[in-house]
PyMOL commands that place a pseudoatom at each C-alpha (Angstrom):
pseudoatom trace, name=CA, resn=MET, resi=1, chain=A, elem=C, hetatm=0, pos=[-9.112, 11.286, 13.349]
pseudoatom trace, name=CA, resn=VAL, resi=2, chain=A, elem=C, hetatm=0, pos=[-9.569, 11.333, 9.574]
pseudoatom trace, name=CA, resn=ASP, resi=3, chain=A, elem=C, hetatm=0, pos=[-12.064, 8.951, 7.995]
pseudoatom trace, name=CA, resn=ILE, resi=4, chain=A, elem=C, hetatm=0, pos=[-10.312, 6.559, 5.627]
pseudoatom trace, name=CA, resn=TRP, resi=5, chain=A, elem=C, hetatm=0, pos=[-12.077, 6.459, 2.260]
pseudoatom trace, name=CA, resn=GLY, resi=6, chain=A, elem=C, hetatm=0, pos=[-9.250, 5.028, 0.117]
pseudoatom trace, name=CA, resn=SER, resi=7, chain=A, elem=C, hetatm=0, pos=[-6.436, 2.504, 0.416]
pseudoatom trace, name=CA, resn=ILE, resi=8, chain=A, elem=C, hetatm=0, pos=[-3.278, 2.068, -1.635]
pseudoatom trace, name=CA, resn=ILE, resi=9, chain=A, elem=C, hetatm=0, pos=[-1.882, -1.475, -1.428]
pseudoatom trace, name=CA, resn=ILE, resi=10, chain=A, elem=C, hetatm=0, pos=[1.779, -2.016, -2.383]
pseudoatom trace, name=CA, resn=PRO, resi=11, chain=A, elem=C, hetatm=0, pos=[3.048, -5.624, -2.422]
pseudoatom trace, name=CA, resn=THR, resi=12, chain=A, elem=C, hetatm=0, pos=[6.859, -5.737, -2.328]
pseudoatom trace, name=CA, resn=THR, resi=13, chain=A, elem=C, hetatm=0, pos=[9.758, -8.161, -2.116]
pseudoatom trace, name=CA, resn=ILE, resi=14, chain=A, elem=C, hetatm=0, pos=[12.105, -5.433, -0.856]
pseudoatom trace, name=CA, resn=SER, resi=15, chain=A, elem=C, hetatm=0, pos=[13.019, -5.842, 2.805]
pseudoatom trace, name=CA, resn=GLY, resi=16, chain=A, elem=C, hetatm=0, pos=[14.408, -3.271, 5.170]
pseudoatom trace, name=CA, resn=GLN, resi=17, chain=A, elem=C, hetatm=0, pos=[13.775, -0.225, 2.973]
pseudoatom trace, name=CA, resn=ARG, resi=18, chain=A, elem=C, hetatm=0, pos=[10.951, 1.776, 1.438]
pseudoatom trace, name=CA, resn=PRO, resi=19, chain=A, elem=C, hetatm=0, pos=[9.742, 0.616, -1.963]
pseudoatom trace, name=CA, resn=PRO, resi=20, chain=A, elem=C, hetatm=0, pos=[10.630, 3.122, -4.746]
pseudoatom trace, name=CA, resn=THR, resi=21, chain=A, elem=C, hetatm=0, pos=[6.903, 3.775, -5.251]
pseudoatom trace, name=CA, resn=LEU, resi=22, chain=A, elem=C, hetatm=0, pos=[6.804, 5.597, -1.912]
pseudoatom trace, name=CA, resn=ASP, resi=23, chain=A, elem=C, hetatm=0, pos=[9.493, 8.063, -3.024]
pseudoatom trace, name=CA, resn=ASP, resi=24, chain=A, elem=C, hetatm=0, pos=[6.863, 10.048, -4.918]
pseudoatom trace, name=CA, resn=LEU, resi=25, chain=A, elem=C, hetatm=0, pos=[4.065, 9.653, -2.374]
pseudoatom trace, name=CA, resn=SER, resi=26, chain=A, elem=C, hetatm=0, pos=[3.732, 11.696, 0.773]
pseudoatom trace, name=CA, resn=GLU, resi=27, chain=A, elem=C, hetatm=0, pos=[2.142, 9.228, 3.170]
pseudoatom trace, name=CA, resn=TYR, resi=28, chain=A, elem=C, hetatm=0, pos=[1.353, 12.024, 5.626]
pseudoatom trace, name=CA, resn=GLU, resi=29, chain=A, elem=C, hetatm=0, pos=[-0.474, 14.082, 2.986]
pseudoatom trace, name=CA, resn=LEU, resi=30, chain=A, elem=C, hetatm=0, pos=[-2.379, 11.037, 1.759]
pseudoatom trace, name=CA, resn=LEU, resi=31, chain=A, elem=C, hetatm=0, pos=[-3.459, 10.172, 5.289]
pseudoatom trace, name=CA, resn=ARG, resi=32, chain=A, elem=C, hetatm=0, pos=[-4.584, 13.762, 5.817]
pseudoatom trace, name=CA, resn=MET, resi=33, chain=A, elem=C, hetatm=0, pos=[-6.810, 13.361, 2.755]
pseudoatom trace, name=CA, resn=GLY, resi=34, chain=A, elem=C, hetatm=0, pos=[-8.200, 10.043, 4.033]
pseudoatom trace, name=CA, resn=VAL, resi=35, chain=A, elem=C, hetatm=0, pos=[-6.038, 7.650, 2.023]
pseudoatom trace, name=CA, resn=GLU, resi=36, chain=A, elem=C, hetatm=0, pos=[-4.033, 4.957, 3.799]
pseudoatom trace, name=CA, resn=VAL, resi=37, chain=A, elem=C, hetatm=0, pos=[-0.924, 3.288, 2.355]
pseudoatom trace, name=CA, resn=ILE, resi=38, chain=A, elem=C, hetatm=0, pos=[-0.416, -0.402, 3.139]
pseudoatom trace, name=CA, resn=VAL, resi=39, chain=A, elem=C, hetatm=0, pos=[2.893, -2.042, 2.193]
pseudoatom trace, name=CA, resn=VAL, resi=40, chain=A, elem=C, hetatm=0, pos=[2.826, -5.857, 2.295]
pseudoatom trace, name=CA, resn=ARG, resi=41, chain=A, elem=C, hetatm=0, pos=[6.093, -7.752, 2.141]
pseudoatom trace, name=CA, resn=ASP, resi=42, chain=A, elem=C, hetatm=0, pos=[5.749, -10.694, -0.248]
pseudoatom trace, name=CA, resn=ARG, resi=43, chain=A, elem=C, hetatm=0, pos=[7.433, -13.529, 1.643]
pseudoatom trace, name=CA, resn=TRP, resi=44, chain=A, elem=C, hetatm=0, pos=[5.685, -16.259, -0.310]
pseudoatom trace, name=CA, resn=GLY, resi=45, chain=A, elem=C, hetatm=0, pos=[6.798, -15.474, -3.856]
pseudoatom trace, name=CA, resn=ASN, resi=46, chain=A, elem=C, hetatm=0, pos=[3.170, -14.845, -4.704]
pseudoatom trace, name=CA, resn=ALA, resi=47, chain=A, elem=C, hetatm=0, pos=[2.205, -11.223, -5.363]
pseudoatom trace, name=CA, resn=ASN, resi=48, chain=A, elem=C, hetatm=0, pos=[-1.504, -12.113, -5.514]
pseudoatom trace, name=CA, resn=ARG, resi=49, chain=A, elem=C, hetatm=0, pos=[-1.392, -13.463, -1.970]
pseudoatom trace, name=CA, resn=ALA, resi=50, chain=A, elem=C, hetatm=0, pos=[0.351, -10.295, -0.762]
pseudoatom trace, name=CA, resn=ARG, resi=51, chain=A, elem=C, hetatm=0, pos=[-2.282, -8.163, -2.545]
pseudoatom trace, name=CA, resn=ASN, resi=52, chain=A, elem=C, hetatm=0, pos=[-5.116, -10.099, -0.915]
pseudoatom trace, name=CA, resn=ILE, resi=53, chain=A, elem=C, hetatm=0, pos=[-3.540, -9.703, 2.533]
pseudoatom trace, name=CA, resn=GLY, resi=54, chain=A, elem=C, hetatm=0, pos=[-3.287, -5.947, 1.963]
pseudoatom trace, name=CA, resn=ILE, resi=55, chain=A, elem=C, hetatm=0, pos=[-6.868, -5.745, 0.764]
pseudoatom trace, name=CA, resn=ALA, resi=56, chain=A, elem=C, hetatm=0, pos=[-8.070, -7.675, 3.819]
pseudoatom trace, name=CA, resn=ALA, resi=57, chain=A, elem=C, hetatm=0, pos=[-6.252, -5.189, 6.088]
pseudoatom trace, name=CA, resn=SER, resi=58, chain=A, elem=C, hetatm=0, pos=[-7.529, -2.100, 4.265]
pseudoatom trace, name=CA, resn=ARG, resi=59, chain=A, elem=C, hetatm=0, pos=[-10.245, 0.173, 5.613]
pseudoatom trace, name=CA, resn=GLY, resi=60, chain=A, elem=C, hetatm=0, pos=[-10.973, 2.167, 2.460]
pseudoatom trace, name=CA, resn=GLN, resi=61, chain=A, elem=C, hetatm=0, pos=[-14.028, 1.955, 0.249]
pseudoatom trace, name=CA, resn=VAL, resi=62, chain=A, elem=C, hetatm=0, pos=[-11.830, 2.567, -2.795]
pseudoatom trace, name=CA, resn=ILE, resi=63, chain=A, elem=C, hetatm=0, pos=[-8.776, 0.319, -3.183]
pseudoatom trace, name=CA, resn=CYS, resi=64, chain=A, elem=C, hetatm=0, pos=[-5.839, 0.821, -5.520]
pseudoatom trace, name=CA, resn=VAL, resi=65, chain=A, elem=C, hetatm=0, pos=[-3.165, -1.869, -5.883]
pseudoatom trace, name=CA, resn=ILE, resi=66, chain=A, elem=C, hetatm=0, pos=[0.170, -0.850, -7.413]
pseudoatom trace, name=CA, resn=ASP, resi=67, chain=A, elem=C, hetatm=0, pos=[3.493, -2.654, -7.675]
pseudoatom trace, name=CA, resn=ASP, resi=68, chain=A, elem=C, hetatm=0, pos=[6.548, -1.567, -5.738]
pseudoatom trace, name=CA, resn=ASP, resi=69, chain=A, elem=C, hetatm=0, pos=[8.472, -0.410, -8.806]
pseudoatom trace, name=CA, resn=VAL, resi=70, chain=A, elem=C, hetatm=0, pos=[5.812, 1.960, -10.200]
pseudoatom trace, name=CA, resn=LYS, resi=71, chain=A, elem=C, hetatm=0, pos=[6.865, 5.603, -10.514]
for i in range(1, 71): cmd.bond("trace and resi %d" % i, "trace and resi %d" % (i + 1))
show_as sticks, trace
zoom trace
């Protein structure tokens, strides 16, 4: 198993499909390098809450939070 050193948190309001941000990311390659991708569905209308939930679930020492529409 690969040690996780980084986490990418993506809060999204999109349901049932991958956020466009993931189109350019290879989750498998990132995981191989020790970076996990956490997508949190924002059901509360509060992106900050979704970000905090993702951060709480992350295992990385380095955390990057990006929005679901970033290319």
